[in-house]
N, C-alpha and C positions, 0 to 999 in steps of 0.2 A: 504493498500499501502506499502512495505517495508521502515520504513526509520531509519536503522540500520544495516550494513552488520551484520552477524554473522555465526556461523558453527554449527553444531551440539556437542553435550555432548558425544554422543552416536554413533554408526555405525545402522543410521536408514536411508534407501533408500528414504522412503515417505519423509520425514521429509528435507532431506537434498533436494530433487529434487524440495520440494516446494519453496527451498530458492531460488534456479536457476530460477524457473517460473516465485516468484516473483521480483525476479531482471528482468530478460526479458520483464516483463511487466514495471516496471519501466523506463525502456530504449525505450518503445514502446511510452510509452507516454509523456517522454520527447523527442524524435523526432516528433512526432505530434503537440506539443506544448502544450498540455492539462497539461502539467506540465511542472515551477511552475504556481503557481495560486495564490489568495488571498483567499481561502478556504482550499481546501483537502491536499495541496501539498506546502506550502509556499516559498518564496526563501531561507526563514532560514532552512525549511525541507530539500531543496536541498542541502544546505551548510552542512547540522548535516550529510546527508548519505555520500555526500563525503568526509567528516574527518572521517566517522567510515571505509569508504573503505582506505584512505590512512594510517590509525592506524592499520587497519586486515589484509593487505598484510601478507601473511601466510611465513614466513621466519623462520619457525620450524618445516619443514617434515619431517626430516631425510633424508632420500633416494633421495625424490622428491626436484630438485634445488628449490633455492628459488624465490621468486615473483610471487607465484600464488594468488589467490584467491578459493583457497580449500574449500570446504562446508564441508569435513570431519574432523572429529577430527584428525583423523591420516593417512601415506600412509601404513604402512603395513599390507604388504599381500594386498593390492588395487589391482587389477587386470586391464590389460590394457585399456577395456570397460570403468569401473568406473572411471578410471584417465582422459578420455576424456570429460564424463559426469560431474564430479564430481570437477574437477581442471580446465580443459584448456575451457571448455566453460564458467564457471563463469567467469576465467580469461577473456575472449573476450570479454563478457559482462563489466566485470568493466573498462577495459581499453575504451569499448565504451562511456561508461556514461564519465566516466572523462575528456575524449577527449570532449568530444558534450559538456561540462563544459567549459573548456579551448576556446572553441571556442565562444561559446554564452554566456558565464557569465563569461568573463575573471577576473573579480573582486572576483568572489569568492576563485579560486586557489592563489590569491594573499594574502588570508586570513588564508591560511592552511601552515603550516609548511611542507618542502619537498614534495611538491604536484608532480613537476615536476620528483623527483627525483624517487620519489615512481612509477609513471606513466612510466617511461624510462624503471624500472625494469620489470612492468607488459607486455611493449610490448617486451622485450629479452625474457622472460618466453613463451610469445605466439608463440614464433618462434621453440621454441623444438621439436614438430611435424610438424612443415613445415604447419600449417593449417592443418592437414589430420587426418579424425578419425579413424576410429577402424575397421579391418576384411572387409567384403565385402561391407561397409556402408560407408568406408573411404571418398571416393570422395563424397557422400550425403553430408556427415558433415561438407567436407573443404567447399563446397560451402555455406553451411549453415554459417562457420565462417566467411566465406568473408560475407556472409551479414550482419552480425552483424555487424562486423569491420567498413564496408560503413555506416551503418545506421547511428554510431556515429562519423561520419566524419574521421576516423581513416585514410583511404586512402587518402582524401585530405589534411590532414593535413602532412603525411609523404610526399606529394609532395612536400607540401611549406615549408616542414621542414628535407631536408632527412638524416640531421646529428642527427636526434633525434633517430632513430635504424634504421641504416643501414640494418641487416639482417633480419628486418622485410619487407620493404620497396622491397629488394631484393626479397625475395620471392613472395611477391603481385605481382613482376613484371614478376617471371616465371611461375606464374599461367595464367598472362594475355595472355603471349605469349601462353603458350600451347593450353588455350581455345581458340585464335585466330588464332591458327595454325589449329585446329579441325575444326573448322568452315570455313577456306579457303580451304578444304578439304571436305567441306559438310557434316559431323560429327556436327548436333545440339544438341545430347544430348547422355549421358552416358548409361550405359549398365542398369543403376537401374531410367532410364529416369531424369537425372540430367539433368536439361537447361542450356543449355552453352549459348544462345543466353542473359538469363538472367543473369548468373554470367560475362558475360563479362562486364555488366554493372557495376556491384560491383565494379569490378577493373581499371575501364576507367581512371581514376584521376592517377594511378599509370606510 
């Protein structure tokens, strides 16, 4: 399991996707309670990974705005779909992990300098596409994004701490209203079978 956030040294799609998948796996195990544990992934390991996220936030991407956890070495010539998969999705996962830790293990953020400042910057970066994906799959990827954020208690955290990132909270509220309106009209799924009923549950705290 991933114990340190990293970026690739070269543009290797498989390696970059592997990092994102490993981050997603860590988030899922953190949410399920499988980690931290006394054996394979200790409290200290979790603290070290959070430290690597705080120190590894990308503010060196040139044309790409700062505050992401992009896993690519550079944003030069990066197409829009790659930005979604390699910059925005790892950012959604990173802020979910960091927020989950704030809620469940508050002693960890207290030991890591600039934790809240970096997390706030990550929240801001997450707003730049309004959580939407790319092309025909934009709405499906939006629902996946809010599922990730919900799993890490980002929606609940913002509902309780609206001043932390007004922009992201407003986006989530707008999504909630759009989903509720669609359901009131009897539309329960999108054109690519997006499940609006399930999606509304992800943002019900907003």
